[in-house]
VEXSEZA-400859 format. One record per residue (C-alpha): residue number from 0; chain; x, z, y. Coordinates in Angstrom, 2 decimals. Each point is the difference from the previous one (the first is absolute). Layout:
VEXSEZA-400859
   i ch    east      up   north
 NUM  A       X       Z       Y
...
***
This chain:
VEXSEZA-400859
   i ch    east      up   north
   0  A   11.20  -47.70  -20.42
   1  A    1.26   -3.43   -1.19
   2  A    1.67   -2.52    2.30
   3  A   -2.97   -2.45    0.00
   4  A   -2.34    2.76    1.13
   5  A    2.54    1.10    2.58
   6  A    0.22   -3.59    1.33
   7  A   -3.80   -0.27    0.26
   8  A   -0.20    3.33    1.79
   9  A    2.74   -1.04    2.41
  10  A   -1.86   -3.22    0.80
  11  A   -3.22    1.98    0.58
  12  A    1.84    2.37    2.31
  13  A    1.55   -2.93    1.90
  14  A   -3.49   -1.21    0.85
  15  A   -1.10    3.46    1.16
  16  A    2.93    1.01    2.21
  17  A    2.44   -1.57    2.41
  18  A    3.06   -1.72   -1.41
  19  A    2.14    2.21    2.17
  20  A   -0.91    3.00   -2.17
  21  A    1.40   -1.79   -3.03
  22  A    3.13   -0.69    2.04
  23  A    0.23    3.68    0.86
  24  A   -0.10    0.93   -3.68
  25  A    2.77   -2.48   -0.80
  26  A    2.14    1.24    2.90
  27  A   -0.55    3.63   -1.04
  28  A    1.29   -0.88   -3.47
  29  A    3.02   -1.78    1.48
  30  A    1.01    2.95    2.21
  31  A   -0.93    2.65   -2.59
  32  A   -0.75    2.24    2.98
  33  A   -3.27    0.20    1.93
  34  A    1.86    1.11    3.10
  35  A    2.43   -2.96   -0.04
  36  A   -2.77   -2.44   -0.94
  37  A   -2.18    1.28    2.86
  38  A    2.90   -0.37    2.44
  39  A    0.62   -3.59   -1.11
  40  A   -3.71   -0.77    0.40
  41  A   -0.21    1.86    3.33
  42  A   -2.99    2.06   -1.18
  43  A   -0.53    3.71   -0.49
  44  A    1.06    1.39   -3.33
  45  A   -3.44    1.61   -0.35
  46  A   -1.67   -3.40    0.54
  47  A    2.16   -1.61   -2.68
  48  A   -0.66    2.90   -2.38
  49  A   -3.78   -0.27    0.48
  50  A    0.13   -3.75   -0.60
  51  A    1.86    0.42   -3.28
  52  A   -2.42    2.73   -1.08
  53  A   -2.84   -2.36    0.78
  54  A    1.50   -2.66   -2.26
  55  A    0.38    2.52   -2.78
  56  A   -3.59    1.15    0.41
  57  A   -1.26   -3.58   -0.27
  58  A    2.13   -0.61   -3.08
  59  A   -0.81    3.40   -1.45
  60  A    3.68    0.29   -0.89
  61  A    3.18    1.51    1.43
  62  A    2.27   -2.67    1.45
  63  A    2.81    2.29    1.17
  64  A    1.74    3.14   -1.09
  65  A    0.55    2.17    3.07
  66  A    2.86    2.49   -0.24
  67  A    2.39    1.72    2.39
  68  A    2.53   -2.64   -0.99
  69  A   -2.20   -2.89    1.15
  70  A   -2.84   -2.28   -1.06
  71  A    0.29   -2.13   -3.14
  72  A   -2.52   -2.35   -1.63
  73  A   -1.60    1.12   -3.22
  74  A   -0.19   -2.35   -3.00
  75  A   -3.45   -1.08    1.15
  76  A    1.32   -0.20    3.55
  77  A    2.74   -2.43   -1.01
  78  A   -2.59   -2.25   -1.65
  79  A   -2.19    0.17    3.09
  80  A    2.86   -0.65    2.42
  81  A    1.15   -3.07   -1.95
  82  A   -3.47   -1.46    0.35
  83  A   -0.17    1.04    3.66
  84  A    3.27   -1.82    0.68
  85  A   -1.39   -3.19   -1.54
  86  A   -3.18    0.29    2.07
  87  A    2.03    0.51    3.18
  88  A    2.32   -2.93   -0.75
  89  A   -2.93   -2.32   -0.76
  90  A   -1.83    1.12    3.15
  91  A    3.11   -0.46    2.15
  92  A    0.52   -3.48   -1.42
  93  A   -3.64   -0.93    0.58
  94  A    0.03    1.32    3.57
  95  A    3.29   -1.80    0.75
  96  A   -1.44   -3.26   -1.34
  97  A   -3.21    0.36    2.02
  98  A    1.99    0.82    3.13
  99  A    2.21   -3.06   -0.53
 100  A   -3.04   -2.21   -0.55
 101  A   -1.86    1.33    3.03
 102  A    3.02   -0.68    2.22
 103  A    0.57   -3.49   -1.40
 104  A    3.23    1.03   -1.77
 105  A   -1.49   -0.90   -3.40
 106  A   -2.94   -1.98   -1.33
 107  A   -0.78   -3.71   -0.18
 108  A    0.02   -2.74    2.62
 109  A   -1.59   -3.38   -0.72
 110  A    1.29   -2.88    2.12
 111  A   -1.56   -3.44    0.15
 112  A    2.68   -2.66    0.30
 113  A   -0.31   -3.50    1.43
 114  A    3.72   -0.74   -0.07
 115  A    2.94   -0.10   -2.33
 116  A    1.86    3.21   -0.81
 117  A    3.16   -1.88   -0.96
 118  A    1.68    0.66    3.34
 119  A   -0.65    0.58    3.65
 120  A   -1.95    2.50    2.06
 121  A   -2.57    1.18   -2.52
 122  A    2.57    0.66   -2.69
 123  A    2.16    1.95    2.47
 124  A   -3.01    2.02    1.17
 125  A   -1.02    0.92   -3.54
 126  A    3.58    0.97   -0.84
 127  A    0.15    2.32    3.01
 128  A   -3.38    1.54   -0.83
 129  A    1.03    0.66   -3.60
 130  A    3.28    1.54    1.18
 131  A   -1.86    2.47    2.22
 132  A   -2.92    0.67   -2.37
 133  A    1.26   -0.44   -3.57
 134  A   -2.92    1.99   -1.45
 135  A   -2.58   -2.51    1.26
 136  A   -1.03   -2.63   -2.55
 137  A   -0.10   -3.40    1.72
 138  A   -2.54   -2.46   -1.43
 139  A   -0.06   -3.57    1.34
 140  A   -2.77   -2.57   -0.30
 141  A    0.53   -3.70    0.71
 142  A   -2.79   -2.00    1.51
 143  A   -1.32   -2.38    2.63
 144  A   -1.53    1.26    3.24
 145  A   -3.60    0.11   -1.23
 146  A    0.84    2.00   -3.11
 147  A    2.23    2.49    1.81
 148  A   -2.51    0.54    2.80
 149  A   -2.71    0.61   -2.60
 150  A    2.26    2.48   -1.79
 151  A    0.68    1.78    3.29
 152  A   -3.70    0.41    0.71
 153  A   -0.66    1.10   -3.59
 154  A    2.80    2.58    0.14
 155  A    2.00   -1.65   -2.80
 156  A    2.89   -0.65    2.42
 157  A    1.34    2.48    2.57
 158  A    1.81   -2.52    2.20
 159  A    0.43   -3.76   -0.13
 160  A    2.99   -1.91    1.39
 161  A   -1.12   -3.53    0.80
 162  A    0.48   -2.82    2.44
 163  A   -1.74    0.74    3.28
 164  A   -2.95   -2.32   -0.29
 165  A   -2.98    2.31   -0.62
 166  A   -2.03   -0.23    3.22
 167  A   -3.05    1.62   -1.63
 168  A    1.84    3.20   -0.91
 169  A   -1.43    2.73    2.25
 170  A    1.94    3.02   -1.28
 171  A    3.64    1.06    0.39
 172  A    2.82   -2.52    0.29
 173  A    3.74    0.21    0.79
 174  A    2.01   -3.11    0.95
 175  A    3.18   -0.18   -2.07
 176  A    2.65   -2.65   -0.51
 177  A    0.04   -3.77   -0.12
 178  A    1.42   -2.19   -2.75
 179  A    1.32   -3.54    0.26
 180  A   -1.51   -2.82   -2.01
 181  A    2.60   -1.33   -2.44
 182  A    0.09   -3.23   -2.01
 183  A    1.14    0.25   -3.62
 184  A    1.56   -3.43   -0.59
 185  A    1.26   -1.55   -3.26
 186  A    3.78    0.02   -0.14
 187  A    1.34   -3.47    0.80
 188  A   -3.03   -0.94    2.13
 189  A    0.99   -1.75    3.26
 190  A   -1.52    2.87    2.02
 191  A    2.63    2.33   -1.46
 192  A    2.51   -1.72    2.27
 193  A   -1.79    1.35    3.07
 194  A    0.83    3.53    1.25
 195  A   -3.64    0.41    1.05
 196  A   -3.11   -2.06   -0.74
 197  A   -2.41   -1.26    2.65
 198  A   -3.67   -0.41   -0.80
 199  A    0.28   -3.74    0.48
 200  A    2.57   -0.02   -2.84
 201  A   -2.72    1.24   -2.39
 202  A   -2.48   -2.79    0.78
 203  A   -0.79   -1.91   -3.18
 204  A    2.02    2.34   -2.22
 205  A   -1.65    1.41   -3.16
 206  A   -0.86    3.61    0.94
 207  A   -0.75    2.55   -2.71
 208  A   -2.81    2.31    1.16
 209  A   -1.34    3.04   -1.81
 210  A   -3.72    0.13   -0.68
 211  A   -0.21    3.72    0.74
 212  A    1.58    2.78    2.08
 213  A    2.00   -1.67    2.80
 214  A   -1.07   -3.49   -1.09
 215  A   -3.04   -0.38    2.30
 216  A    1.94    1.27    3.00
 217  A    2.89   -2.36   -0.69
 218  A   -2.46   -2.90   -0.33
 219  A   -1.37    0.83    3.47
 220  A    3.52    0.09    1.40
 221  A    0.91   -3.33   -1.62
 222  A   -3.17   -1.57    1.36
 223  A    0.73    1.28    3.51
 224  A    3.57   -1.31   -0.06
 225  A   -0.29   -3.23   -1.99
 226  A   -3.52   -1.41    0.47
 227  A    1.31   -2.13    2.87
 228  A    2.22   -1.81   -2.54
 229  A   -2.91   -1.03   -2.21
 230  A   -1.04    1.09   -3.50
 231  A    2.49    2.26   -1.74
 232  A    0.97    0.33   -3.68
 233  A   -1.18    3.50   -0.92
 234  A    0.57    0.94   -3.63
 235  A   -2.23    3.03   -0.69
 236  A    1.33    2.43   -2.59
 237  A   -1.69    2.99   -1.64
 238  A    3.20    1.64   -1.30
 239  A    2.22    2.99    0.70
 240  A    2.66   -0.15    2.69
 241  A    2.77   -0.19   -2.61
 242  A   -1.69   -3.00   -1.63
 243  A   -0.41   -1.59    3.41
 244  A    3.72    0.32    0.65
 245  A    0.68   -1.55   -3.41
 246  A   -2.01   -3.02    1.12
 247  A    2.08   -0.22    3.17
 248  A    3.20    0.26   -2.02
 249  A   -1.25   -2.81   -2.23
 250  A   -0.37   -2.27    3.04
 251  A   -3.83   -0.11   -0.08
 252  A   -0.41    0.88    3.65
 253  A    0.77    2.25    2.96
 254  A   -1.59    3.43    0.37
 255  A   -0.63    1.83    3.27
 256  A    0.43    3.77   -0.20
 257  A    0.64    3.10    2.08
 258  A    3.57    1.18    0.44
 259  A   -0.73    3.30   -1.76
 260  A   -0.06   -1.94   -3.27
 261  A    3.49   -1.41    0.43
 262  A    1.66    3.10   -1.46
 263  A   -0.30   -1.57   -3.44
 264  A    2.12   -3.02   -0.91
 265  A   -1.12   -2.84   -2.28
 266  A    1.99   -2.73   -1.68
 267  A   -0.24   -3.32    1.78
 268  A   -1.70    1.46    3.10
 269  A    1.39   -0.04    3.56
 270  A   -1.59    1.91    2.89
 271  A   -0.27   -1.46    3.48
 272  A   -1.62    1.40    3.16
 273  A   -2.87   -1.99    1.50
 274  A   -0.01   -0.30    3.80
 275  A   -2.43   -1.08    2.69
 276  A    1.20   -1.42    3.28
 277  A    0.38    3.55    1.35
 278  A    1.64    1.66   -3.01
 279  A   -0.84    1.28   -3.49
 280  A   -3.59   -0.13   -1.22
 281  A   -1.16    3.57   -0.65
 282  A   -2.84    2.03   -1.48
 283  A   -0.76    3.36    1.58
 284  A   -0.79    2.98   -2.24
 285  A   -2.08    3.12    0.57
 286  A   -1.05    3.11   -1.89
 287  A   -3.74    0.56   -0.45
 288  A   -1.69    3.25   -1.00
 289  A   -3.20    1.99    0.47
 290  A   -0.18    2.87    2.47
 291  A   -2.17    1.84   -2.53
 292  A    2.71   -0.07   -2.69
 293  A    0.94    3.62   -0.76
 294  A    2.82   -0.62   -2.49
 295  A    2.81    2.33    1.22
 296  A    2.69   -2.46   -1.13
 297  A   -1.23   -2.66    2.43
 298  A    1.05    1.78    3.20
 299  A    3.72    0.29   -0.87
 300  A    0.09   -3.66   -1.06
 301  A   -1.56   -1.08    3.31
 302  A    2.48    2.23    1.86
 303  A    2.89   -1.90   -1.61
 304  A   -1.60   -3.31    0.95
 305  A   -0.35    1.20    3.61
 306  A    3.64    1.14    0.03
 307  A    1.25   -3.34   -1.26
 308  A   -2.50   -2.23    1.84
 309  A   -1.34    1.80    3.10
 310  A   -3.22   -1.43    1.43
 311  A    0.96   -1.47    3.38
 312  A   -3.39   -1.53    0.80
 313  A   -1.21    0.54    3.61
 314  A   -2.78    2.44   -0.95
 315  A    2.45    2.25   -1.86
 316  A    2.64   -0.17    2.73
 317  A   -2.59    0.93    2.64
 318  A   -1.14    3.00   -2.05
***
């Protein structure tokens, strides 16, 4: 019987019998004694012997030579056992992978991001999650609120981390951190001399505002804070954040941003905190997800968020 035929027969047998019987055959060959193999397996020697005879009957070939000196594989048996070992190894690997995926130890997690990953809370959270679950592939998607909420509903995103301004969201939500609003100011600008910037200091200044992502929310904030000072100079830009910082560095204008983006440094750009009369201006963040999401990797990620940012709202505290 050639090795290809032996491999096909072994695969056929593997579909007809339990994998443990293949393991028994391999262990019997390792011990070269049915008695010792049965003891290691904690089964009766007669049970092990019948199982091996059953394999031989299905193969229509002798797998073992049985003598007073022990049990040794035949030539055909060695071919069969080599294939059996491969089948067992592949099955063990597949079962281990499925177990890891079902427990959230492996797989893929898609996170919608309405914030910068350059520094701050989100970056630290992702670093901690990757440290604990290195076998999970993290996929991030940038977007504005409307896009990320749509992706959540469609199942394209498992969890979205956004500013907490989604009153129409009726599924799961976890309050997280807050980030200060920071002004990126051209180096040498008079406002660089101030340790902090007041909103009144920004009245009449050319303000670079992104068309997308955080742009609309920043425009609302600027309107709320500066409308009392009259019309403002808003310079709308449809460019990447790096390009926007290049414009600041070139002296074109001032850009308002969240502090999470200040981890990156740009030539000619100085960061200054913006304050109201009662302290720093802040945006609150929250995690949004669907209760119906069954991705096993989501639960461990949410557990880390809850560890780092426990929900202290009255309803949770009362429960």
